[in-house]
N, C-alpha and C positions, 0 to 999 in steps of 0.2 A: 315349117317352111324355112328354107335356107336364106341367107342374106341375098344370094343371087336371085332367088325367086321373089324377093320383096318388091312390091310395086314402087316404081320411081316416084319421087315427090312431084306433086303437081307444079307446073311452071308458074313462076310469079307473074301476076298481071301488073305491069308497070304503066301507070297512067301516062298518056302521051305528053301532057304538059310537063310532068315531072322529068321525063326523059329529055325533052327538048331543052328545058332550062338547065339541066345538068350538063348536057352536051355543050351548050353555049358557054357555061362557066369553064368547063374543062378545055374547050378550044382556046379560050383566052389564056388559061394558065399554062397549057402544054401544047403550043401550036405545032410542035414537031411530031406529036403523037396522034393516033387515030381517036378522035373524040368519042365515037360510038363504042369502040372497044374499051376505052377507059371508063365510059359510063357503065358498061356491063360489070366491070371490076368494082366500081364504086358501089353499085347496087348489091353485088355479092358480098362485099366487105361489111356493109352496114346492115343488110338484111340477108344473113346467111340462110342455109336450108332450115325450113320451118318457120321463117319470118317473112313478112311481106309488108309493103307500104299501104297506107290508106289509099282509097281510090281518089279522094280529094284532100287537098291540104286544109289545115285549119284556117278558117278565115280570121284575119287579124281582128282582135276585139279585146274586151276586158274580162274574159271568162277564165283566164289562167291564174288570176289572183284576185283577192279582195282585201278589205281592211283588216281581216284576221291574220293575214300573212306577215311573217317576219322571220328572221334568222338569227341564231346565235352562232358566232364564229369561235371555233376552239380547235386547238391541236388535239390529236388523239390521246396525248399524254399530258394535257393541261392539269389533270388530276391523277395522282398516283398514290399507292399505299404500300408498294413492295410485295403485295400478296395477290391481288386480283388483277385481271386484265384491264389496262387503262381505258379501253373502249367501253367495257362494261361499267366502269366507274363513271365515265362521262354520261352514259345512258341513265345510270342510277341518279346521278346529280340532277340531270335534266328532269327526270320524272319526279324527284322529291321537291326541287326548289323552283322549277320553271313552269310548272303546270298549276292551274290553267294559265294560258297566256302565250307561251312560245310555241310556234307551229313548225319551224324548220331549224335544222342544225347544219351548219357548214363545217364539216370535219376537214381541216387542212391536211395536206398530203399525208396519207397513211400508208405509203408504200415503203419498201426498203430503200434506203438512201445513204448518201455519204456526206452531205454537207447542206448548208442553208436550211436547216431544220425541216428537211423533207423535200425541198424544191430541186435537189439534185437526185433524180429518181434513178434507181437501179433497175427496177422491174415494175412495169405498169400493170401487170396482171396478177400481182401478189400483194398481200397485206403484210406490213412489217410485223413479224412474229412477236416483237416486244410490245406491240399494242394489242394484238388479238388476231382474228382471222376474218374471212369473208362473212361467216355467219354472224359475227359481232356487228359488222357493218350493216348486214341485212336486218338485224334486230332494231338498230337505230332507224333504218329506213322504213320499218314497219310502224314505228311509233311517231316519227317526225318526217317532214319532207326533207330529204337528204340532199345536200349540195356537196359536190366533190370537185377537186381540181384536175383539169386536164392540162398538164404542164407541157405545152406544145413546143416551146421554142428550143428547149435543150434537155439533155439528160446527163446523168453522172458519167464522168470519165472512167469510172470503174464498172459501168454497166456491161452486160453481155453484148449489147449492140455495138458499143464502142470498141470492145476487145475484138469483136469480129471485124470491125473496120480496120483496126491495126494489123490484123492478120490477112487482110485483103480478101475476105470471104464475101461472096455475093449473098444477099443484095446489100449487105451493110457497108460494102466498100464504097458505096456512093450515098450513104445516109447522112453524112456530116459535111457542113459547109467549109470548104477550103478557100484560102486566099493567098495571093502572092504578097509577101511583106512589103514589096515595092509598089504595090498597086495604090490607086488613089482612094484612100480610106479616111481622108481628113474630114469629110462631111458627116461621117457616121455619128449619129446621136448616141451618147453613152450615158447609162444610168450609174456607172461605176467609174472608179479612177484607175483601175489596173489596165495593163496593155491589152489590146483587143485580141491579138493573135497569140496562140500558144504553139510552139514547135513540138511535134511528136515524131517518134520514129515508127515507121510502118515497114511492112515487108517490101514495099515498093520504094523505100527511102524516106528521107525526112519530109514531113508535110506541116503546113501551118493551118491549124483549125481555128475557127471563129468562136470566140467565147465572150458573149455580150455581158454576162453577169459575174462569172468567175472562171478561173482556169480549171475548176472541177466540173463546170457546167458547159458542155460542148454543144454548140448550136447545130440543129438539124438543117438539112438542105431540102426545103420543100419544093425546089425546082425539080427534084426527083419525085415523080408521081407515086412511087412505092412508099415514100415516107407518108404522104397523105393517106394512102390506103391503109397503112399500118395504124395510123391514129384513128381512122374510122372504125377499125376493129377494136381498138382500145375503148372508144366511145361506146360501141355496142356492148362490150363486156361490162362496163360500168353501169349502163342502164339495166342490163340483165341482173346485176347484183343489187338493184334497188335505188340507184341514184336517179334523181328526177331533175336536178338542176346542175348544170355543168358550168364551172368557172373556167374560162379560157385564159389561163395565166400567161402574162407577158406577150399576149397575142400581137401587140403592135409591132414587135421586132421580127416577125415570122419570116419575111421574105427579104433577101439581100440582093442588091444590085450595086456593084462597085461604082463609085462616083456619085452616089446618092446618099441621103441621110439614113437610108435603110430602116425607116420607121414609117408606118402608115402607108406603105406602098399599095398600089392598086391591086396587086396580086394578093396581098394580105386581106384586104376587104373582100376579094372574090372568094377566098377560102372560108371566111366567116359566112358569106352568103350561101355557099354550098352546104355548110353545116346547118344553117338555119333552114334551108330547103329540106334537108333530110329530116330534121327534127319536126318540122311542121307536117311532114307526111308520115310520121311514125305513129302507130296506134297508141303508144305511151306518150302522155303529154310531157315533153322535154322542154325545159327552159334553158336558154344559153345566156350566160352573163360574161361580158368582156371586161377584163381587168387591164385598164390603160391609164396609168398614173402620169398623165400629161396635161398640158393646158386645156382649158375647158372646151374651146371650139374643136380641138382635135379629139377630145373624148366623145363629144356628141356625134362625131362623124360615124361612130360605130352603130348608130341606129340605122344607118343607110337610108334607104327609101322604104322603111318598115320591113326590110328584108335581110337585115343583118342580126345584131344582138336583140334578143327580147328585152334584156335589161342591161344597163350600163351603170357602173359605179359612179356615184356623184362625188368625184375626187376633189372638187373645189370646196365642198362643204366643210370637211374637218379643219383646214387652215383658216377658213373664213369665220367659223364659229369660235375657234381659239382666239383669233385676232379680236373679235367683237368683245369677248369676255375678259381678255387681258387688258384691253384698252378702254372699255366702257363706252364703246360706240358701235352702232349698227350700220354705220355709213357704208363700208365696203360690202358687208353682207347684204344690205338692202339693195345696193346698186347692182350687185351680181344677180340677186333674185329677180329684180325687175326685168333683167335682160334674158332670163332663162326661159326657153320655150317649153310649153307643155310637151311631155313625151308623146310621140306619135301613137296613133291607135294601134293597139297590140304590143306596145312597148311600155317600159317603166324605168324609173330611176331606182337605184339601190342606195339608200341614204345611211351613212354611217359617220361616226365621229372618231373612231379608233379601230385599229386592226392589228394583226400580228406584225405588220410592218410599222414604220414610223408614220408621222403625219407629213405627207408629201408637200413640198414647197413649189414644185413646178406647176401644179394646178392653180397656185395663187399668183402666178406671173401675169402681170397686166391687171390684176384685181386689187392687190394690196401694194402700196408704194414700197420700193426697195428699203427705204430707211425704216419703215414700220415693220417689214419682215425681219430686219436686223434686230429691232427692239424686241420683237416676239421671240426670236431665237435666244436673245440674251436672257429674257425672263425665264424661258424654259430651262436654260442652263443653270440659272440661280435656284431653280426648283429641283435640281438633280438630274436633268435630262442631258442628252448628248446630241450631236449633230453629225450627219453623214454627208459626204461630199460626192460630187460627180465631176468628171473631167470635161472641160469645154473643148471645142475644136481648136482653140489657140493654145491649148496646153495648160491653161489655168484651171483652178478648181472653184466650185461654187456650191453652196449648201443645197443638198438634194432633198433632205428630210430631217425633221427633228425626231429623235428617238426618246420616248418618254411614256410612262403610264399616264393616261389622260386624267385620272383622278388627281395625280400629283401635279400635272401641268396646270391644273386649275386650283392649286392650293393658295393662290394669291392673284394679284394683277401685276401689271408692269410697275406699279408703285411698291410692290413687295408682298410678303405673306400676310394673311389676315385670318380671321376666324369664320370666313364665309365659304370654305371649300365645298361643303356638301350642297348648299343652295346654288352655288355657282355651277357645280357639276350637273346638278339636276336640271338647271336651266338649259344647259347644252343639250341634254337629252330630250327635254320637252320640245325644243325647237325642231330637232332632227326627226322626232317621231311624228310631228304634225305636218311636216312638209310633204308635198306631192311625191309619191314613191313608196317603196317597200323599205321598212327600217331593218337594219342589221346591227346587232350588238355584240361587240367583242366580249368574251366571257370575263375578262379582267376588268372591264368597265362595269358590267353588271354587279360584280362583287367587290368593287372599290379596291382592287389590288394596287398597292403602291409600287414605286420603282423597285427594280430588282438589281441593284448594283453588283451583288454577289454573282448573279448570273452573267453579267458582262465580264467580270473578272475571271470567272471560270471558263467561259466559252470564247472570250476574246473578240466579240463583235457587238456593236452598239445596239442592234435590234433585240438582243437578249434581255435588255432592260424591261421589256414589256412582254416577256414570254415565260413568266414564272411558272414552275410546276408546283402545284399545291399538294401537300400531303393531305389526303382526304379527311383524316381524323382532325387535323389542325383546322382545316377549312370549315368542317362541320361545327367545331367548337365555336368558331367566330360567327358563323351564320345562325347558330341556334341561341346566340346571346343577343337579346334585343338592345343591349347598350353599346354594341360595337358599330363603328361606321360601316363595316361591311354589311351587317344585317340591316341597318337603317337605309343604306343606299339600295340594297336588293329589294326591300319591302316597297320603297317609294317607286323604284323602277317597275316592278311587277304590277303595282297598282295602276301606274300610268299605261302600261302595256295593255292591261285588261280593259281599262276605260277606252283606250284607243280602238281596240278590236271590236267594240260594240257600236262604233259610230260610222254610219254610211258616208258621212262627210269626210272621213279619212280613207276612203277607197283610194288606192294608189293613183288612179286616174281622175279623181274628183277635181272639179275646177279649183283653180288657185289664183288669187290676186293679191299683189303686194300693197300694203297700207303705208301711208306717209304720216308717221307719228313722231318724227324727230329722231335725232341720233341716239337718244337714251333708250328708246323702245324699238324692238324689232317686231313688226306686226304683219299678218297676212290673213286672208280670208279663204276658207274652203267651202265648197258647196257640193252636196252629194249628186250623183249622176242623175237622180230623179228630181233634183232641185228641192226636195222636201226639207233637208237639213242644211243649215248654215253653221259654220263654226268660225269665230274670230279668235285668232291666236295672237296674244300680245305677251311679250317677254321683256322684262327690265334687265338690260345687260350691264347695269351699273351697280356699284356698291352702296348706293343710297336709295331711299324711297323716291318714287315718282308718282305722278297722278295723270291719268289719261281722261280727257273729257268724254263722257259717255256718247255725246252726239258725234264725236269724231269717228265712231265705228259704224254709223249708219245702221243701228239696230232697229229693225222694223217694229213699229208700235204694235202692242198686243200679242207678242209671241212668247211671253214669259221667259225672258233670257236668263240664263244662269251659268255659272262657272263649273264646268265638269270636274275640275281639279279640287275645288274647295266647297262645292255645293252651295255657294252663295248666290242669292238672287241678284240680278243686275237691273237697275232701273234705267231703261233705255231713253227716258225723256229728260232727265235732268241729272245734275251732279257729276262727280268725277269717280273714276275707277282707280283705287289706290293699288300700287304695286310695291311690295317690300323689296329690299335688295335682292336681285336675281330671281324674283318671283315670276312665274309664268301663269297665264290664265288661258283656258280653252272655253270661250263663251259661246254657248249654243242656244238655239230656240227650242221651245217645248218644255214641259214640266219635268223636273228631276225625278 
């Protein structure tokens, strides 16, 4: 049978509610275009020939994750040996050291790139050959839940797309956001200190292109619907390659309107809603995570009305935990936690304490007094860390993030270095693991990687201090030696992760209530969805021992309370519960 004689593919059945909602969003985004025709293009981009949507969207609920879910964050070349493909080494490391316990891996941008350690993407449909190939990504996706980055806001100035723009070739001639340097851009929120616009020479003469993050990272113009359609094709390709969780990188800056801050615009939220709508109608369970390193209330807005991100990064958590442990007080952390709403049904927080970027300070605005932020920054600098700045609308600069390996950030307190680095660090992790949400662990935190000043010197930017590339033989020598801090931290972390994974009370959406135990102790209560298990989490954030009255925890009589972390029985009727410096307890009901 010839191709001409082959039967035509069956037409897709598109549920009417899906089409109606897509057309509504598209009419808002692109009022000058035919929403019905655009809807057809969106459907064809995300569900090409051979694929079709579900007849009904997934109903928002708690079935996309449970207490066993977590992620390790790593670059594709966090581990190298000069012989094997780094992606294969990462998979081998995860299989050898992170099982059982770790369920998901977030491989940071693994595409060909020119700068920003992968976030200046050259080709979204290719894997960086220095890391491996799509089959290596696929193998990771077969063994772990795979998270990948959708770098939406910008691409490399050396990409094929931008070169086509410079040559004036359609459709790329309208792919990138241009602006008049004399336009009203004073209100634009900036995460960096360089000039916003970059002048480039095109076949049509000089143009000024928008560069939010660097002059090598040129911003797309999502006001052109072809840009949206292209990224829906990218998203589809990544899902087909085994990706199940998509991190929408720098999504807050997506849409630009001159004379506005150009962050969190209504059109940006509409694009997230469109992607969520498609994800919820796909046969493959896709989870969307928004990356918005901004003040807390702005970050929470990306849940929408249960119709935007499935998961949002809990960006306020890292600076608040660092503040608590450096200052020996849970005051700011407790006040923030008391005001935090539970994630809406069908949504969850992603809790982390460190990542490939620094510890952002914008999410701490309004939560930690400015003078205490300054003291925290000064302490991190004493421990070998750096600080990155952002430019304000008045031209001044302000600290944007501290750049430091978390293990070294906690080598002491604001009073100076001490010998409590490991318990202080483990306290930070015990808190983050127990909070409502899904925990994520940066690979360098799991293995107690120290600051990498040589990396900063070599690469010339502050974030390199926490992006060390381990030689695999050297790393294995450290992790196979029980006397190294690397092995001690990894063993303690994996034990806590495995304990956590077995507790229904740590379901990402289990009930949470903040306890009032004074400034020296941070405490909260979790209860499983079926109300059968309660867990009281108490953490001493000071460098000295403290005692908590057992009656202060409201431990119900007759439930055989015990500490999951120490296996100690807890008498709920009398006495005090001792906490060593930086000790955490997870006290639950039922026999051990």
